[in-house]
PyMOL Python script that loads the backbone (N, CA, C, O; Angstrom):
from pymol import cmd

cmd.read_pdbstr("""\
ATOM      1  N   MET A   1       1.027  -1.744  -0.090  1.00  0.00           N
ATOM      2  CA  MET A   1       0.021  -0.236   0.161  1.00  0.00           C
ATOM      3  C   MET A   1       0.918   1.420  -0.312  1.00  0.00           C
ATOM      4  O   MET A   1       0.704   2.156  -1.276  1.00  0.00           O
ATOM      5  N   ASN A   2       1.902   1.548   0.779  1.00  0.00           N
ATOM      6  CA  ASN A   2       2.680   1.959   0.937  1.00  0.00           C
ATOM      7  C   ASN A   2       3.432   2.293  -0.228  1.00  0.00           C
ATOM      8  O   ASN A   2       3.783   3.473  -0.215  1.00  0.00           O
ATOM      9  N   LYS A   3       3.840   1.567  -1.355  1.00  0.00           N
ATOM     10  CA  LYS A   3       4.269   1.391  -2.751  1.00  0.00           C
ATOM     11  C   LYS A   3       3.223   2.290  -3.526  1.00  0.00           C
ATOM     12  O   LYS A   3       3.751   3.209  -4.152  1.00  0.00           O
ATOM     13  N   ASN A   4       1.533   2.192  -3.628  1.00  0.00           N
ATOM     14  CA  ASN A   4       0.491   2.558  -4.177  1.00  0.00           C
ATOM     15  C   ASN A   4       0.577   4.415  -3.579  1.00  0.00           C
ATOM     16  O   ASN A   4       0.818   5.361  -4.329  1.00  0.00           O
ATOM     17  N   ILE A   5       0.479   4.451  -3.033  1.00  0.00           N
ATOM     18  CA  ILE A   5       1.131   5.424  -1.867  1.00  0.00           C
ATOM     19  C   ILE A   5       1.917   6.542  -2.697  1.00  0.00           C
ATOM     20  O   ILE A   5       1.660   7.606  -3.260  1.00  0.00           O
ATOM     21  N   LYS A   6       3.038   5.698  -2.457  1.00  0.00           N
ATOM     22  CA  LYS A   6       4.110   6.719  -3.609  1.00  0.00           C
ATOM     23  C   LYS A   6       4.308   7.127  -5.397  1.00  0.00           C
ATOM     24  O   LYS A   6       4.749   8.063  -6.065  1.00  0.00           O
ATOM     25  N   ARG A   7       3.646   5.708  -5.640  1.00  0.00           N
ATOM     26  CA  ARG A   7       3.248   6.231  -7.056  1.00  0.00           C
ATOM     27  C   ARG A   7       2.297   6.917  -7.211  1.00  0.00           C
ATOM     28  O   ARG A   7       2.311   7.319  -8.374  1.00  0.00           O
ATOM     29  N   LEU A   8       1.300   7.355  -6.579  1.00  0.00           N
ATOM     30  CA  LEU A   8       0.332   7.722  -6.856  1.00  0.00           C
ATOM     31  C   LEU A   8       0.707   9.917  -6.784  1.00  0.00           C
ATOM     32  O   LEU A   8       0.323  10.955  -7.322  1.00  0.00           O
ATOM     33  N   PHE A   9       1.736   9.397  -5.663  1.00  0.00           N
ATOM     34  CA  PHE A   9       2.167  11.192  -5.321  1.00  0.00           C
ATOM     35  C   PHE A   9       2.772  11.350  -6.825  1.00  0.00           C
ATOM     36  O   PHE A   9       2.472  12.107  -7.749  1.00  0.00           O
ATOM     37  N   THR A  10       3.618  10.459  -6.705  1.00  0.00           N
ATOM     38  CA  THR A  10       4.960  10.528  -7.805  1.00  0.00           C
ATOM     39  C   THR A  10       3.758  10.399  -9.380  1.00  0.00           C
ATOM     40  O   THR A  10       3.737  11.520  -9.886  1.00  0.00           O
ATOM     41  N   THR A  11       3.310   9.913  -9.780  1.00  0.00           N
ATOM     42  CA  THR A  11       2.366  10.631 -10.550  1.00  0.00           C
ATOM     43  C   THR A  11       1.633  11.902 -11.000  1.00  0.00           C
ATOM     44  O   THR A  11       1.508  12.480 -12.080  1.00  0.00           O
ATOM     45  N   PHE A  12       0.973  12.219  -9.105  1.00  0.00           N
ATOM     46  CA  PHE A  12       0.646  13.726  -9.577  1.00  0.00           C
ATOM     47  C   PHE A  12       1.499  13.926  -9.493  1.00  0.00           C
ATOM     48  O   PHE A  12       2.018  13.274 -10.399  1.00  0.00           O
ATOM     49  N   LEU A  13       2.574  14.662  -8.788  1.00  0.00           N
ATOM     50  CA  LEU A  13       4.044  15.068  -9.278  1.00  0.00           C
ATOM     51  C   LEU A  13       3.898  15.138 -10.629  1.00  0.00           C
ATOM     52  O   LEU A  13       3.127  16.005 -11.041  1.00  0.00           O
ATOM     53  N   ILE A  14       4.424  14.467 -11.389  1.00  0.00           N
ATOM     54  CA  ILE A  14       4.738  14.664 -12.662  1.00  0.00           C
ATOM     55  C   ILE A  14       3.730  14.993 -13.583  1.00  0.00           C
ATOM     56  O   ILE A  14       4.094  15.393 -14.689  1.00  0.00           O
ATOM     57  N   THR A  15       2.244  14.876 -13.276  1.00  0.00           N
ATOM     58  CA  THR A  15       1.170  15.610 -13.960  1.00  0.00           C
ATOM     59  C   THR A  15       1.031  17.413 -13.511  1.00  0.00           C
ATOM     60  O   THR A  15       0.716  18.378 -14.207  1.00  0.00           O
ATOM     61  N   PHE A  16       1.392  17.318 -12.164  1.00  0.00           N
ATOM     62  CA  PHE A  16       1.936  18.945 -11.996  1.00  0.00           C
ATOM     63  C   PHE A  16       2.369  19.743 -13.031  1.00  0.00           C
ATOM     64  O   PHE A  16       1.890  20.431 -13.932  1.00  0.00           O
ATOM     65  N   ALA A  17       3.958  19.254 -12.381  1.00  0.00           N
ATOM     66  CA  ALA A  17       4.768  19.364 -13.545  1.00  0.00           C
ATOM     67  C   ALA A  17       4.483  19.691 -15.227  1.00  0.00           C
ATOM     68  O   ALA A  17       5.118  20.460 -15.949  1.00  0.00           O
ATOM     69  N   LEU A  18       3.580  19.031 -15.494  1.00  0.00           N
ATOM     70  CA  LEU A  18       3.318  18.591 -16.731  1.00  0.00           C
ATOM     71  C   LEU A  18       2.837  20.371 -17.459  1.00  0.00           C
ATOM     72  O   LEU A  18       3.212  21.210 -18.278  1.00  0.00           O
ATOM     73  N   MET A  19       1.496  20.023 -16.179  1.00  0.00           N
ATOM     74  CA  MET A  19       0.543  21.098 -16.631  1.00  0.00           C
ATOM     75  C   MET A  19       1.053  22.774 -16.297  1.00  0.00           C
ATOM     76  O   MET A  19       0.589  23.797 -16.800  1.00  0.00           O
ATOM     77  N   TYR A  20       2.029  22.658 -15.399  1.00  0.00           N
ATOM     78  CA  TYR A  20       2.860  23.408 -14.909  1.00  0.00           C
ATOM     79  C   TYR A  20       3.162  23.925 -16.332  1.00  0.00           C
ATOM     80  O   TYR A  20       2.596  24.835 -16.937  1.00  0.00           O
ATOM     81  N   ALA A  21       4.051  23.241 -16.675  1.00  0.00           N
ATOM     82  CA  ALA A  21       5.357  23.483 -17.960  1.00  0.00           C
ATOM     83  C   ALA A  21       4.068  24.187 -19.115  1.00  0.00           C
ATOM     84  O   ALA A  21       4.071  25.213 -19.794  1.00  0.00           O
ATOM     85  N   CYS A  22       3.282  23.340 -18.973  1.00  0.00           N
ATOM     86  CA  CYS A  22       2.009  23.909 -20.019  1.00  0.00           C
ATOM     87  C   CYS A  22       1.511  24.930 -20.124  1.00  0.00           C
ATOM     88  O   CYS A  22       1.143  25.249 -21.254  1.00  0.00           O
ATOM     89  N   PHE A  23       1.346  25.636 -19.277  1.00  0.00           N
ATOM     90  CA  PHE A  23       0.594  27.439 -18.813  1.00  0.00           C
ATOM     91  C   PHE A  23       1.952  28.148 -19.344  1.00  0.00           C
ATOM     92  O   PHE A  23       1.904  28.944 -20.281  1.00  0.00           O
ATOM     93  N   VAL A  24       3.291  27.779 -18.625  1.00  0.00           N
ATOM     94  CA  VAL A  24       4.321  28.404 -18.379  1.00  0.00           C
ATOM     95  C   VAL A  24       4.654  28.458 -20.379  1.00  0.00           C
ATOM     96  O   VAL A  24       4.982  29.592 -20.729  1.00  0.00           O
ATOM     97  N   ILE A  25       4.608  27.698 -21.241  1.00  0.00           N
ATOM     98  CA  ILE A  25       4.710  27.690 -22.302  1.00  0.00           C
ATOM     99  C   ILE A  25       3.557  28.807 -22.994  1.00  0.00           C
ATOM    100  O   ILE A  25       3.951  29.955 -23.198  1.00  0.00           O
ATOM    101  N   VAL A  26       2.485  28.528 -23.259  1.00  0.00           N
ATOM    102  CA  VAL A  26       1.938  29.365 -23.207  1.00  0.00           C
ATOM    103  C   VAL A  26       1.359  30.501 -23.089  1.00  0.00           C
ATOM    104  O   VAL A  26       0.590  31.070 -23.864  1.00  0.00           O
ATOM    105  N   LYS A  27       2.097  31.071 -21.238  1.00  0.00           N
ATOM    106  CA  LYS A  27       1.513  32.325 -21.501  1.00  0.00           C
ATOM    107  C   LYS A  27       2.590  32.969 -21.868  1.00  0.00           C
ATOM    108  O   LYS A  27       2.327  34.170 -21.903  1.00  0.00           O
ATOM    109  N   GLN A  28       3.933  32.707 -22.228  1.00  0.00           N
ATOM    110  CA  GLN A  28       5.525  32.662 -22.794  1.00  0.00           C
ATOM    111  C   GLN A  28       4.833  33.318 -23.740  1.00  0.00           C
ATOM    112  O   GLN A  28       4.800  34.538 -23.900  1.00  0.00           O
ATOM    113  N   GLU A  29       3.939  31.985 -24.748  1.00  0.00           N
ATOM    114  CA  GLU A  29       3.562  32.043 -26.361  1.00  0.00           C
ATOM    115  C   GLU A  29       2.758  33.674 -26.868  1.00  0.00           C
ATOM    116  O   GLU A  29       2.852  34.358 -27.888  1.00  0.00           O
ATOM    117  N   MET A  30       1.983  33.819 -25.591  1.00  0.00           N
ATOM    118  CA  MET A  30       0.922  34.574 -25.597  1.00  0.00           C
ATOM    119  C   MET A  30       1.915  36.231 -25.695  1.00  0.00           C
ATOM    120  O   MET A  30       1.315  37.213 -26.133  1.00  0.00           O
ATOM    121  N   GLN A  31       3.048  36.340 -25.359  1.00  0.00           N
ATOM    122  CA  GLN A  31       3.964  37.188 -23.988  1.00  0.00           C
ATOM    123  C   GLN A  31       4.318  37.820 -25.829  1.00  0.00           C
ATOM    124  O   GLN A  31       4.048  38.886 -26.383  1.00  0.00           O
ATOM    125  N   PHE A  32       5.015  36.575 -26.305  1.00  0.00           N
ATOM    126  CA  PHE A  32       5.974  37.113 -27.574  1.00  0.00           C
ATOM    127  C   PHE A  32       4.974  37.228 -28.356  1.00  0.00           C
ATOM    128  O   PHE A  32       5.533  37.881 -29.237  1.00  0.00           O
ATOM    129  N   VAL A  33       4.039  37.113 -28.679  1.00  0.00           N
ATOM    130  CA  VAL A  33       3.055  37.725 -29.699  1.00  0.00           C
ATOM    131  C   VAL A  33       2.534  39.489 -29.339  1.00  0.00           C
ATOM    132  O   VAL A  33       2.281  40.315 -30.215  1.00  0.00           O
ATOM    133  N   GLU A  34       2.475  39.726 -27.924  1.00  0.00           N
ATOM    134  CA  GLU A  34       2.666  40.707 -28.065  1.00  0.00           C
ATOM    135  C   GLU A  34       3.709  41.581 -28.169  1.00  0.00           C
ATOM    136  O   GLU A  34       3.546  42.689 -28.679  1.00  0.00           O
ATOM    137  N   TYR A  35       4.719  41.227 -27.761  1.00  0.00           N
ATOM    138  CA  TYR A  35       6.159  41.787 -27.986  1.00  0.00           C
ATOM    139  C   TYR A  35       6.645  42.374 -29.558  1.00  0.00           C
ATOM    140  O   TYR A  35       7.198  43.390 -29.978  1.00  0.00           O
ATOM    141  N   LYS A  36       6.067  41.041 -30.179  1.00  0.00           N
ATOM    142  CA  LYS A  36       5.822  40.737 -32.311  1.00  0.00           C
ATOM    143  C   LYS A  36       5.221  42.264 -32.180  1.00  0.00           C
ATOM    144  O   LYS A  36       5.857  43.291 -32.417  1.00  0.00           O
ATOM    145  N   GLN A  37       4.143  42.198 -31.842  1.00  0.00           N
ATOM    146  CA  GLN A  37       3.105  43.184 -32.174  1.00  0.00           C
ATOM    147  C   GLN A  37       3.094  44.774 -31.815  1.00  0.00           C
ATOM    148  O   GLN A  37       2.285  45.600 -32.238  1.00  0.00           O
ATOM    149  N   GLU A  38       4.253  45.015 -30.879  1.00  0.00           N
ATOM    150  CA  GLU A  38       5.104  45.746 -30.080  1.00  0.00           C
ATOM    151  C   GLU A  38       5.872  46.828 -31.337  1.00  0.00           C
ATOM    152  O   GLU A  38       5.802  47.996 -31.722  1.00  0.00           O
ATOM    153  N   ILE A  39       6.514  45.729 -31.599  1.00  0.00           N
ATOM    154  CA  ILE A  39       7.577  45.831 -32.795  1.00  0.00           C
ATOM    155  C   ILE A  39       7.980  46.224 -34.023  1.00  0.00           C
ATOM    156  O   ILE A  39       8.906  46.740 -34.649  1.00  0.00           O
ATOM    157  N   GLU A  40       6.133  45.439 -34.162  1.00  0.00           N
ATOM    158  CA  GLU A  40       5.826  46.427 -35.938  1.00  0.00           C
ATOM    159  C   GLU A  40       5.200  47.349 -35.342  1.00  0.00           C
ATOM    160  O   GLU A  40       4.830  48.132 -36.217  1.00  0.00           O
ATOM    161  N   THR A  41       4.807  47.769 -34.145  1.00  0.00           N
ATOM    162  CA  THR A  41       3.796  49.143 -34.298  1.00  0.00           C
ATOM    163  C   THR A  41       5.329  50.098 -33.996  1.00  0.00           C
ATOM    164  O   THR A  41       5.189  51.317 -34.094  1.00  0.00           O
ATOM    165  N   TYR A  42       6.476  49.673 -33.708  1.00  0.00           N
ATOM    166  CA  TYR A  42       7.399  50.619 -33.962  1.00  0.00           C
ATOM    167  C   TYR A  42       8.041  50.799 -35.064  1.00  0.00           C
ATOM    168  O   TYR A  42       8.591  51.842 -35.420  1.00  0.00           O
ATOM    169  N   ALA A  43       7.976  49.535 -35.777  1.00  0.00           N
ATOM    170  CA  ALA A  43       8.695  49.736 -36.718  1.00  0.00           C
ATOM    171  C   ALA A  43       8.124  50.338 -37.630  1.00  0.00           C
ATOM    172  O   ALA A  43       8.864  50.514 -38.598  1.00  0.00           O
ATOM    173  N   ARG A  44       6.688  50.902 -37.787  1.00  0.00           N
ATOM    174  CA  ARG A  44       5.491  51.649 -38.697  1.00  0.00           C
ATOM    175  C   ARG A  44       5.909  53.269 -38.543  1.00  0.00           C
ATOM    176  O   ARG A  44       6.095  54.143 -39.389  1.00  0.00           O
ATOM    177  N   LEU A  45       5.986  53.270 -36.744  1.00  0.00           N
ATOM    178  CA  LEU A  45       6.474  54.936 -36.288  1.00  0.00           C
ATOM    179  C   LEU A  45       7.699  55.262 -37.061  1.00  0.00           C
ATOM    180  O   LEU A  45       7.889  56.271 -37.739  1.00  0.00           O
ATOM    181  N   ILE A  46       8.650  54.077 -36.825  1.00  0.00           N
ATOM    182  CA  ILE A  46      10.092  54.925 -37.200  1.00  0.00           C
ATOM    183  C   ILE A  46       9.940  55.047 -39.370  1.00  0.00           C
ATOM    184  O   ILE A  46      10.567  55.759 -40.155  1.00  0.00           O
ATOM    185  N   GLU A  47       9.241  54.382 -39.527  1.00  0.00           N
ATOM    186  CA  GLU A  47       8.841  54.722 -40.771  1.00  0.00           C
ATOM    187  C   GLU A  47       8.725  55.677 -41.243  1.00  0.00           C
ATOM    188  O   GLU A  47       9.402  56.241 -42.103  1.00  0.00           O
ATOM    189  N   GLU A  48       7.274  56.141 -40.385  1.00  0.00           N
ATOM    190  CA  GLU A  48       6.399  57.456 -40.544  1.00  0.00           C
ATOM    191  C   GLU A  48       7.432  58.684 -39.561  1.00  0.00           C
ATOM    192  O   GLU A  48       6.915  59.635 -38.974  1.00  0.00           O
ATOM    193  N   GLU A  49       8.679  58.447 -39.559  1.00  0.00           N
ATOM    194  CA  GLU A  49       8.980  59.512 -38.620  1.00  0.00           C
ATOM    195  C   GLU A  49      10.224  59.433 -39.469  1.00  0.00           C
ATOM    196  O   GLU A  49      10.381  60.571 -39.911  1.00  0.00           O
ATOM    197  N   GLU A  50      10.838  58.931 -39.753  1.00  0.00           N
ATOM    198  CA  GLU A  50      12.065  59.026 -41.301  1.00  0.00           C
ATOM    199  C   GLU A  50      11.391  59.730 -42.575  1.00  0.00           C
ATOM    200  O   GLU A  50      12.023  60.382 -43.406  1.00  0.00           O
ATOM    201  N   LEU A  51       9.977  59.492 -42.598  1.00  0.00           N
ATOM    202  CA  LEU A  51       9.310  60.172 -43.661  1.00  0.00           C
ATOM    203  C   LEU A  51       8.839  61.624 -43.026  1.00  0.00           C
ATOM    204  O   LEU A  51       8.872  62.654 -43.699  1.00  0.00           O
ATOM    205  N   LYS A  52       8.576  61.600 -42.212  1.00  0.00           N
ATOM    206  CA  LYS A  52       8.637  63.444 -41.994  1.00  0.00           C
ATOM    207  C   LYS A  52      10.043  64.020 -42.157  1.00  0.00           C
ATOM    208  O   LYS A  52      10.330  64.862 -43.009  1.00  0.00           O
ATOM    209  N   ASN A  53      10.980  63.446 -41.183  1.00  0.00           N
ATOM    210  CA  ASN A  53      12.530  64.201 -41.713  1.00  0.00           C
ATOM    211  C   ASN A  53      12.688  64.027 -42.791  1.00  0.00           C
ATOM    212  O   ASN A  53      12.932  65.154 -43.222  1.00  0.00           O
ATOM    213  N   GLU A  54      12.725  63.317 -43.638  1.00  0.00           N
ATOM    214  CA  GLU A  54      12.515  63.543 -45.045  1.00  0.00           C
ATOM    215  C   GLU A  54      12.723  64.585 -45.775  1.00  0.00           C
ATOM    216  O   GLU A  54      13.749  65.137 -46.173  1.00  0.00           O
ATOM    217  N   GLN A  55      11.016  64.891 -45.968  1.00  0.00           N
ATOM    218  CA  GLN A  55      10.154  65.977 -45.794  1.00  0.00           C
ATOM    219  C   GLN A  55      10.787  66.974 -45.831  1.00  0.00           C
ATOM    220  O   GLN A  55      11.243  67.693 -46.720  1.00  0.00           O
ATOM    221  N   LEU A  56      10.778  66.958 -44.303  1.00  0.00           N
ATOM    222  CA  LEU A  56      11.971  68.505 -43.049  1.00  0.00           C
ATOM    223  C   LEU A  56      13.003  69.036 -44.107  1.00  0.00           C
ATOM    224  O   LEU A  56      12.989  70.019 -44.847  1.00  0.00           O
ATOM    225  N   ASN A  57      14.183  67.706 -43.838  1.00  0.00           N
ATOM    226  CA  ASN A  57      15.027  67.707 -45.329  1.00  0.00           C
ATOM    227  C   ASN A  57      14.695  68.131 -46.675  1.00  0.00           C
ATOM    228  O   ASN A  57      15.660  68.321 -47.416  1.00  0.00           O
ATOM    229  N   ILE A  58      14.192  68.212 -46.880  1.00  0.00           N
ATOM    230  CA  ILE A  58      13.800  69.226 -48.516  1.00  0.00           C
ATOM    231  C   ILE A  58      13.438  70.433 -47.736  1.00  0.00           C
ATOM    232  O   ILE A  58      13.966  71.545 -47.757  1.00  0.00           O
ATOM    233  N   THR A  59      12.363  69.967 -46.993  1.00  0.00           N
ATOM    234  CA  THR A  59      11.863  71.558 -46.839  1.00  0.00           C
ATOM    235  C   THR A  59      13.132  72.999 -46.290  1.00  0.00           C
ATOM    236  O   THR A  59      12.930  74.189 -46.530  1.00  0.00           O
ATOM    237  N   LYS A  60      14.105  72.564 -45.704  1.00  0.00           N
ATOM    238  CA  LYS A  60      14.875  73.565 -45.500  1.00  0.00           C
ATOM    239  C   LYS A  60      16.367  73.185 -46.622  1.00  0.00           C
ATOM    240  O   LYS A  60      17.097  74.138 -46.892  1.00  0.00           O
ATOM    241  N   SER A  61      16.571  72.359 -46.965  1.00  0.00           N
ATOM    242  CA  SER A  61      17.361  72.662 -48.052  1.00  0.00           C
ATOM    243  C   SER A  61      16.074  73.814 -49.041  1.00  0.00           C
ATOM    244  O   SER A  61      16.469  74.980 -49.060  1.00  0.00           O
ATOM    245  N   SER A  62      15.085  73.654 -49.580  1.00  0.00           N
ATOM    246  CA  SER A  62      14.692  74.647 -50.366  1.00  0.00           C
ATOM    247  C   SER A  62      14.572  75.873 -50.229  1.00  0.00           C
ATOM    248  O   SER A  62      14.266  76.734 -51.054  1.00  0.00           O
ATOM    249  N   ILE A  63      15.076  76.012 -48.068  1.00  0.00           N
ATOM    250  CA  ILE A  63      14.424  77.207 -48.011  1.00  0.00           C
ATOM    251  C   ILE A  63      15.180  78.022 -47.708  1.00  0.00           C
ATOM    252  O   ILE A  63      14.834  79.009 -47.060  1.00  0.00           O
ATOM    253  N   SER A  64      16.491  77.794 -48.132  1.00  0.00           N
ATOM    254  CA  SER A  64      17.661  78.421 -48.211  1.00  0.00           C
ATOM    255  C   SER A  64      17.701  79.267 -49.907  1.00  0.00           C
ATOM    256  O   SER A  64      18.203  80.336 -50.254  1.00  0.00           O
ATOM    257  N   SER A  65      16.859  78.120 -50.738  1.00  0.00           N
ATOM    258  CA  SER A  65      16.961  78.888 -51.857  1.00  0.00           C
ATOM    259  C   SER A  65      16.581  80.199 -52.027  1.00  0.00           C
ATOM    260  O   SER A  65      15.790  80.705 -51.232  1.00  0.00           O
ATOM    261  N   ASP A  66      17.149  80.979 -53.187  1.00  0.00           N
ATOM    262  CA  ASP A  66      16.856  82.091 -53.494  1.00  0.00           C
ATOM    263  C   ASP A  66      15.444  82.534 -53.866  1.00  0.00           C
ATOM    264  O   ASP A  66      14.847  83.560 -53.542  1.00  0.00           O
ATOM    265  N   LYS A  67      14.830  80.913 -55.066  1.00  0.00           N
ATOM    266  CA  LYS A  67      13.326  81.430 -54.705  1.00  0.00           C
ATOM    267  C   LYS A  67      12.463  81.168 -54.310  1.00  0.00           C
ATOM    268  O   LYS A  67      11.385  81.614 -54.704  1.00  0.00           O
ATOM    269  N   TYR A  68      12.664  79.978 -52.964  1.00  0.00           N
ATOM    270  CA  TYR A  68      11.961  80.535 -51.934  1.00  0.00           C
ATOM    271  C   TYR A  68      12.049  81.402 -51.004  1.00  0.00           C
ATOM    272  O   TYR A  68      11.356  81.175 -50.013  1.00  0.00           O
ATOM    273  N   ILE A  69      12.988  82.779 -51.002  1.00  0.00           N
ATOM    274  CA  ILE A  69      12.802  83.681 -50.431  1.00  0.00           C
ATOM    275  C   ILE A  69      11.952  84.593 -51.170  1.00  0.00           C
ATOM    276  O   ILE A  69      10.919  85.211 -50.914  1.00  0.00           O
ATOM    277  N   GLU A  70      12.936  84.444 -52.451  1.00  0.00           N
ATOM    278  CA  GLU A  70      11.635  85.445 -53.195  1.00  0.00           C
ATOM    279  C   GLU A  70      10.453  85.629 -53.041  1.00  0.00           C
ATOM    280  O   GLU A  70      10.024  86.781 -52.964  1.00  0.00           O
ATOM    281  N   GLU A  71       9.358  84.187 -52.931  1.00  0.00           N
ATOM    282  CA  GLU A  71       8.628  83.745 -52.955  1.00  0.00           C
ATOM    283  C   GLU A  71       7.941  84.267 -51.438  1.00  0.00           C
ATOM    284  O   GLU A  71       7.147  85.208 -51.448  1.00  0.00           O
ATOM    285  N   VAL A  72       8.333  83.545 -50.080  1.00  0.00           N
ATOM    286  CA  VAL A  72       8.058  84.750 -49.635  1.00  0.00           C
ATOM    287  C   VAL A  72       8.267  85.423 -49.207  1.00  0.00           C
ATOM    288  O   VAL A  72       8.134  85.386 -47.984  1.00  0.00           O
ATOM    289  N   ALA A  73       8.812  86.703 -49.895  1.00  0.00           N
ATOM    290  CA  ALA A  73       9.159  88.420 -49.923  1.00  0.00           C
ATOM    291  C   ALA A  73       7.905  88.534 -50.724  1.00  0.00           C
ATOM    292  O   ALA A  73       6.972  88.886 -50.002  1.00  0.00           O
ATOM    293  N   ARG A  74       7.501  88.324 -52.201  1.00  0.00           N
ATOM    294  CA  ARG A  74       6.443  88.083 -52.325  1.00  0.00           C
ATOM    295  C   ARG A  74       4.485  88.108 -51.543  1.00  0.00           C
ATOM    296  O   ARG A  74       3.771  89.072 -51.267  1.00  0.00           O
ATOM    297  N   GLU A  75       4.231  86.632 -51.428  1.00  0.00           N
ATOM    298  CA  GLU A  75       3.553  86.470 -50.816  1.00  0.00           C
ATOM    299  C   GLU A  75       3.062  87.106 -49.119  1.00  0.00           C
ATOM    300  O   GLU A  75       2.058  87.638 -48.646  1.00  0.00           O
ATOM    301  N   LYS A  76       4.301  86.721 -48.653  1.00  0.00           N
ATOM    302  CA  LYS A  76       4.164  87.264 -47.336  1.00  0.00           C
ATOM    303  C   LYS A  76       3.868  88.924 -46.952  1.00  0.00           C
ATOM    304  O   LYS A  76       3.028  89.580 -46.336  1.00  0.00           O
ATOM    305  N   LEU A  77       4.992  89.125 -47.649  1.00  0.00           N
ATOM    306  CA  LEU A  77       5.353  90.542 -46.967  1.00  0.00           C
ATOM    307  C   LEU A  77       5.230  91.205 -47.889  1.00  0.00           C
ATOM    308  O   LEU A  77       6.145  92.019 -48.010  1.00  0.00           O
ATOM    309  N   GLY A  78       4.375  91.243 -48.747  1.00  0.00           N
ATOM    310  CA  GLY A  78       3.815  92.291 -50.713  1.00  0.00           C
ATOM    311  C   GLY A  78       5.037  93.114 -50.840  1.00  0.00           C
ATOM    312  O   GLY A  78       5.028  94.212 -50.283  1.00  0.00           O
ATOM    313  N   LEU A  79       6.568  92.570 -51.793  1.00  0.00           N
ATOM    314  CA  LEU A  79       7.404  92.658 -52.239  1.00  0.00           C
ATOM    315  C   LEU A  79       7.462  92.991 -53.485  1.00  0.00           C
ATOM    316  O   LEU A  79       6.415  92.412 -53.777  1.00  0.00           O
ATOM    317  N   VAL A  80       7.834  93.479 -54.566  1.00  0.00           N
ATOM    318  CA  VAL A  80       8.283  93.271 -55.359  1.00  0.00           C
ATOM    319  C   VAL A  80       9.391  93.713 -56.192  1.00  0.00           C
ATOM    320  O   VAL A  80       9.935  94.753 -55.819  1.00  0.00           O
ATOM    321  N   LEU A  81       9.926  93.052 -57.423  1.00  0.00           N
ATOM    322  CA  LEU A  81      11.054  93.485 -57.591  1.00  0.00           C
ATOM    323  C   LEU A  81      11.056  94.805 -58.695  1.00  0.00           C
ATOM    324  O   LEU A  81      10.375  94.992 -59.703  1.00  0.00           O
ATOM    325  N   PRO A  82      12.350  95.808 -57.917  1.00  0.00           N
ATOM    326  CA  PRO A  82      12.126  97.016 -59.008  1.00  0.00           C
ATOM    327  C   PRO A  82      11.809  97.677 -60.100  1.00  0.00           C
ATOM    328  O   PRO A  82      11.661  98.893 -60.220  1.00  0.00           O
ATOM    329  N   SER A  83      11.670  96.529 -61.203  1.00  0.00           N
ATOM    330  CA  SER A  83      10.973  96.396 -62.442  1.00  0.00           C
ATOM    331  C   SER A  83      10.022  95.782 -62.404  1.00  0.00           C
ATOM    332  O   SER A  83       9.669  95.049 -63.329  1.00  0.00           O
ATOM    333  N   GLU A  84       9.489  95.910 -61.504  1.00  0.00           N
ATOM    334  CA  GLU A  84       8.095  95.483 -61.808  1.00  0.00           C
ATOM    335  C   GLU A  84       6.770  96.851 -61.559  1.00  0.00           C
ATOM    336  O   GLU A  84       6.584  97.801 -60.799  1.00  0.00           O
ATOM    337  N   ILE A  85       6.132  96.235 -62.660  1.00  0.00           N
ATOM    338  CA  ILE A  85       5.310  97.275 -62.283  1.00  0.00           C
ATOM    339  C   ILE A  85       3.243  96.501 -61.467  1.00  0.00           C
ATOM    340  O   ILE A  85       2.728  95.398 -61.648  1.00  0.00           O
ATOM    341  N   ILE A  86       2.792  97.542 -60.777  1.00  0.00           N
ATOM    342  CA  ILE A  86       2.094  96.620 -59.801  1.00  0.00           C
ATOM    343  C   ILE A  86       0.699  97.637 -60.429  1.00  0.00           C
ATOM    344  O   ILE A  86       0.413  98.833 -60.387  1.00  0.00           O
ATOM    345  N   PHE A  87       0.152  96.543 -60.934  1.00  0.00           N
ATOM    346  CA  PHE A  87      -1.584  97.048 -61.689  1.00  0.00           C
ATOM    347  C   PHE A  87      -2.017  96.908 -60.221  1.00  0.00           C
ATOM    348  O   PHE A  87      -1.726  95.995 -59.449  1.00  0.00           O
ATOM    349  N   VAL A  88      -3.133  98.520 -59.882  1.00  0.00           N
ATOM    350  CA  VAL A  88      -4.398  98.010 -58.837  1.00  0.00           C
ATOM    351  C   VAL A  88      -5.418  98.172 -59.528  1.00  0.00           C
ATOM    352  O   VAL A  88      -5.646  99.053 -60.356  1.00  0.00           O
ATOM    353  N   ASN A  89      -6.494  96.720 -58.965  1.00  0.00           N
ATOM    354  CA  ASN A  89      -7.568  97.197 -60.116  1.00  0.00           C
ATOM    355  C   ASN A  89      -8.192  98.313 -59.033  1.00  0.00           C
ATOM    356  O   ASN A  89      -7.893  98.521 -57.857  1.00  0.00           O
ATOM    357  N   ALA A  90      -9.283  99.012 -59.998  1.00  0.00           N
ATOM    358  CA  ALA A  90      -9.985  99.768 -59.659  1.00  0.00           C
ATOM    359  C   ALA A  90     -11.235  99.920 -59.047  1.00  0.00           C
ATOM    360  O   ALA A  90     -11.733 100.800 -58.344  1.00  0.00           O
ATOM    361  N   ASN A  91     -11.840  98.223 -59.741  1.00  0.00           N
ATOM    362  CA  ASN A  91     -13.296  98.338 -58.961  1.00  0.00           C
ATOM    363  C   ASN A  91     -13.329  96.913 -58.178  1.00  0.00           C
ATOM    364  O   ASN A  91     -14.223  96.080 -58.031  1.00  0.00           O
ATOM    365  N   ILE A  92     -11.813  96.992 -57.682  1.00  0.00           N
ATOM    366  CA  ILE A  92     -12.394  96.806 -55.410  1.00  0.00           C
ATOM    367  C   ILE A  92     -12.598  97.487 -54.954  1.00  0.00           C
ATOM    368  O   ILE A  92     -12.899  97.366 -53.766  1.00  0.00           O
TER     369      ILE A  92
END
""", "prot")
cmd.dss("prot")
cmd.show_as("cartoon", "prot")
cmd.util.cbc("prot")
cmd.orient("prot")
């Protein structure tokens, strides 16, 4: 009878260990999926920021050009070149 109790206890212990191992594996797999989704999210954010950075670099290079400076002077400051003639619409 003592052997039967030892076998039963050993069987129970092995069964419990296997169930615990399965639980740990499933939990780790779920965490792995979550981490993988986070990595994908951050990868998308990095791509978006790289695109913004590229656009800002293009804008930065165009800001220092004479064409951009002239465009800003005309549109925002209302300046004209000395050789230009300004016509004012009297109907307005």
